[in-house]
mmCIF file of the C-alpha atoms, coordinates in Angstrom:
data_MODEL
# 
_entry.id   MODEL 
# 
loop_
_atom_site.group_PDB 
_atom_site.id 
_atom_site.type_symbol 
_atom_site.label_atom_id 
_atom_site.label_alt_id 
_atom_site.label_comp_id 
_atom_site.label_asym_id 
_atom_site.label_entity_id 
_atom_site.label_seq_id 
_atom_site.pdbx_PDB_ins_code 
_atom_site.Cartn_x 
_atom_site.Cartn_y 
_atom_site.Cartn_z 
_atom_site.occupancy 
_atom_site.B_iso_or_equiv 
_atom_site.pdbx_formal_charge 
_atom_site.auth_seq_id 
_atom_site.auth_comp_id 
_atom_site.auth_asym_id 
_atom_site.auth_atom_id 
_atom_site.pdbx_PDB_model_num 
ATOM 1  C CA . MET A 1 1  ? -41.564 44.146 -39.325 1.00 0.00 ? 1  MET A CA 1 
ATOM 2  C CA . LYS A 1 2  ? -38.368 44.238 -37.336 1.00 0.00 ? 2  LYS A CA 1 
ATOM 3  C CA . GLN A 1 3  ? -36.908 47.707 -36.834 1.00 0.00 ? 3  GLN A CA 1 
ATOM 4  C CA . ASN A 1 4  ? -33.759 48.302 -38.827 1.00 0.00 ? 4  ASN A CA 1 
ATOM 5  C CA . MET A 1 5  ? -33.186 52.029 -38.240 1.00 0.00 ? 5  MET A CA 1 
ATOM 6  C CA . GLY A 1 6  ? -31.301 53.542 -35.335 1.00 0.00 ? 6  GLY A CA 1 
ATOM 7  C CA . ALA A 1 7  ? -32.123 56.790 -33.555 1.00 0.00 ? 7  ALA A CA 1 
ATOM 8  C CA . ALA A 1 8  ? -29.514 58.858 -35.398 1.00 0.00 ? 8  ALA A CA 1 
ATOM 9  C CA . ASP A 1 9  ? -30.788 57.635 -38.756 1.00 0.00 ? 9  ASP A CA 1 
ATOM 10 C CA . ARG A 1 10 ? -34.373 58.435 -37.825 1.00 0.00 ? 10 ARG A CA 1 
ATOM 11 C CA . ILE A 1 11 ? -33.500 61.948 -36.625 1.00 0.00 ? 11 ILE A CA 1 
ATOM 12 C CA . LEU A 1 12 ? -31.495 62.649 -39.778 1.00 0.00 ? 12 LEU A CA 1 
ATOM 13 C CA . ARG A 1 13 ? -34.432 61.590 -41.947 1.00 0.00 ? 13 ARG A CA 1 
ATOM 14 C CA . ILE A 1 14 ? -36.818 63.887 -40.048 1.00 0.00 ? 14 ILE A CA 1 
ATOM 15 C CA . ILE A 1 15 ? -34.414 66.818 -40.462 1.00 0.00 ? 15 ILE A CA 1 
ATOM 16 C CA . LEU A 1 16 ? -34.061 66.126 -44.192 1.00 0.00 ? 16 LEU A CA 1 
ATOM 17 C CA . ALA A 1 17 ? -37.846 65.929 -44.560 1.00 0.00 ? 17 ALA A CA 1 
ATOM 18 C CA . VAL A 1 18 ? -38.235 69.323 -42.882 1.00 0.00 ? 18 VAL A CA 1 
ATOM 19 C CA . VAL A 1 19 ? -35.549 70.818 -45.140 1.00 0.00 ? 19 VAL A CA 1 
ATOM 20 C CA . PHE A 1 20 ? -37.210 69.365 -48.253 1.00 0.00 ? 20 PHE A CA 1 
ATOM 21 C CA . ALA A 1 21 ? -40.596 70.752 -47.203 1.00 0.00 ? 21 ALA A CA 1 
ATOM 22 C CA . TRP A 1 22 ? -39.092 74.163 -46.465 1.00 0.00 ? 22 TRP A CA 1 
ATOM 23 C CA . LEU A 1 23 ? -37.352 74.269 -49.869 1.00 0.00 ? 23 LEU A CA 1 
ATOM 24 C CA . TYR A 1 24 ? -40.597 73.422 -51.633 1.00 0.00 ? 24 TYR A CA 1 
ATOM 25 C CA . PHE A 1 25 ? -43.012 75.621 -49.682 1.00 0.00 ? 25 PHE A CA 1 
ATOM 26 C CA . SER A 1 26 ? -40.680 78.619 -49.698 1.00 0.00 ? 26 SER A CA 1 
ATOM 27 C CA . GLY A 1 27 ? -40.563 78.436 -53.491 1.00 0.00 ? 27 GLY A CA 1 
ATOM 28 C CA . MET A 1 28 ? -36.833 77.762 -53.726 1.00 0.00 ? 28 MET A CA 1 
ATOM 29 C CA . VAL A 1 29 ? -37.432 74.433 -55.484 1.00 0.00 ? 29 VAL A CA 1 
ATOM 30 C CA . THR A 1 30 ? -40.443 74.162 -57.774 1.00 0.00 ? 30 THR A CA 1 
ATOM 31 C CA . GLY A 1 31 ? -41.912 71.919 -60.423 1.00 0.00 ? 31 GLY A CA 1 
ATOM 32 C CA . ILE A 1 32 ? -41.220 68.221 -60.680 1.00 0.00 ? 32 ILE A CA 1 
ATOM 33 C CA . THR A 1 33 ? -38.063 68.475 -58.574 1.00 0.00 ? 33 THR A CA 1 
ATOM 34 C CA . GLY A 1 34 ? -40.001 70.091 -55.740 1.00 0.00 ? 34 GLY A CA 1 
ATOM 35 C CA . ILE A 1 35 ? -42.742 67.478 -55.871 1.00 0.00 ? 35 ILE A CA 1 
ATOM 36 C CA . ILE A 1 36 ? -40.167 64.682 -55.822 1.00 0.00 ? 36 ILE A CA 1 
ATOM 37 C CA . LEU A 1 37 ? -38.500 66.242 -52.754 1.00 0.00 ? 37 LEU A CA 1 
ATOM 38 C CA . VAL A 1 38 ? -41.839 66.536 -50.930 1.00 0.00 ? 38 VAL A CA 1 
ATOM 39 C CA . VAL A 1 39 ? -42.728 62.908 -51.693 1.00 0.00 ? 39 VAL A CA 1 
ATOM 40 C CA . LEU A 1 40 ? -39.262 61.763 -50.624 1.00 0.00 ? 40 LEU A CA 1 
ATOM 41 C CA . GLY A 1 41 ? -39.620 63.786 -47.427 1.00 0.00 ? 41 GLY A CA 1 
ATOM 42 C CA . GLY A 1 42 ? -42.955 62.082 -46.759 1.00 0.00 ? 42 GLY A CA 1 
ATOM 43 C CA . VAL A 1 43 ? -41.340 58.680 -47.198 1.00 0.00 ? 43 VAL A CA 1 
ATOM 44 C CA . PHE A 1 44 ? -38.557 59.735 -44.816 1.00 0.00 ? 44 PHE A CA 1 
ATOM 45 C CA . VAL A 1 45 ? -41.086 60.775 -42.165 1.00 0.00 ? 45 VAL A CA 1 
ATOM 46 C CA . LEU A 1 46 ? -43.092 57.564 -42.552 1.00 0.00 ? 46 LEU A CA 1 
ATOM 47 C CA . THR A 1 47 ? -40.060 55.294 -42.318 1.00 0.00 ? 47 THR A CA 1 
ATOM 48 C CA . SER A 1 48 ? -38.750 57.285 -39.340 1.00 0.00 ? 48 SER A CA 1 
ATOM 49 C CA . PHE A 1 49 ? -41.983 56.809 -37.407 1.00 0.00 ? 49 PHE A CA 1 
ATOM 50 C CA . ILE A 1 50 ? -42.183 53.070 -38.026 1.00 0.00 ? 50 ILE A CA 1 
ATOM 51 C CA . GLY A 1 51 ? -38.409 52.529 -37.721 1.00 0.00 ? 51 GLY A CA 1 
ATOM 52 C CA . PHE A 1 52 ? -38.235 50.287 -40.770 1.00 0.00 ? 52 PHE A CA 1 
ATOM 53 C CA . CYS A 1 53 ? -36.674 51.040 -44.155 1.00 0.00 ? 53 CYS A CA 1 
ATOM 54 C CA . PRO A 1 54 ? -37.502 48.583 -46.955 1.00 0.00 ? 54 PRO A CA 1 
ATOM 55 C CA . LEU A 1 55 ? -34.293 49.438 -48.827 1.00 0.00 ? 55 LEU A CA 1 
ATOM 56 C CA . TYR A 1 56 ? -32.248 48.591 -45.747 1.00 0.00 ? 56 TYR A CA 1 
ATOM 57 C CA . ALA A 1 57 ? -33.963 45.202 -45.662 1.00 0.00 ? 57 ALA A CA 1 
ATOM 58 C CA . VAL A 1 58 ? -33.190 44.570 -49.343 1.00 0.00 ? 58 VAL A CA 1 
ATOM 59 C CA . PHE A 1 59 ? -29.510 45.400 -48.887 1.00 0.00 ? 59 PHE A CA 1 
ATOM 60 C CA . GLY A 1 60 ? -29.225 43.728 -45.484 1.00 0.00 ? 60 GLY A CA 1 
ATOM 61 C CA . MET A 1 61 ? -28.395 46.953 -43.649 1.00 0.00 ? 61 MET A CA 1 
ATOM 62 C CA . ASN A 1 62 ? -29.244 47.653 -40.025 1.00 0.00 ? 62 ASN A CA 1 
ATOM 63 C CA . THR A 1 63 ? -28.457 50.870 -38.132 1.00 0.00 ? 63 THR A CA 1 
ATOM 64 C CA . CYS A 1 64 ? -30.478 49.841 -35.084 1.00 0.00 ? 64 CYS A CA 1 
ATOM 65 C CA . SER A 1 65 ? -28.587 49.127 -31.881 1.00 0.00 ? 65 SER A CA 1 
ATOM 66 C CA . ARG A 1 66 ? -28.367 45.496 -30.753 1.00 0.00 ? 66 ARG A CA 1 
ATOM 67 C CA . LYS A 1 67 ? -30.414 46.121 -27.609 1.00 0.00 ? 67 LYS A CA 1 
ATOM 68 C CA . ALA A 1 68 ? -33.351 47.694 -29.481 1.00 0.00 ? 68 ALA A CA 1 
ATOM 69 C CA . ASN A 1 69 ? -33.014 45.196 -32.329 1.00 0.00 ? 69 ASN A CA 1 
ATOM 70 C CA . SER A 1 70 ? -33.552 42.192 -30.064 1.00 0.00 ? 70 SER A CA 1 
ATOM 71 C CA . LYS A 1 71 ? -37.161 43.172 -29.218 1.00 0.00 ? 71 LYS A CA 1 
# 
């Protein structure tokens, strides 16, 4: 897999995952909506660590810098 996520995108996803987890575990968002946010946050963390987003690949997007993308 070729990385298609830049540093800013990865950091933003980590921050969103933390916010989603905080909303769920603090009880502000519960039920199905809370579970969906936690799962989405998990996907964000996973894609941030590997640097590859399958949806970006489908739509031909790439937020990775040229230098890092050439590896």
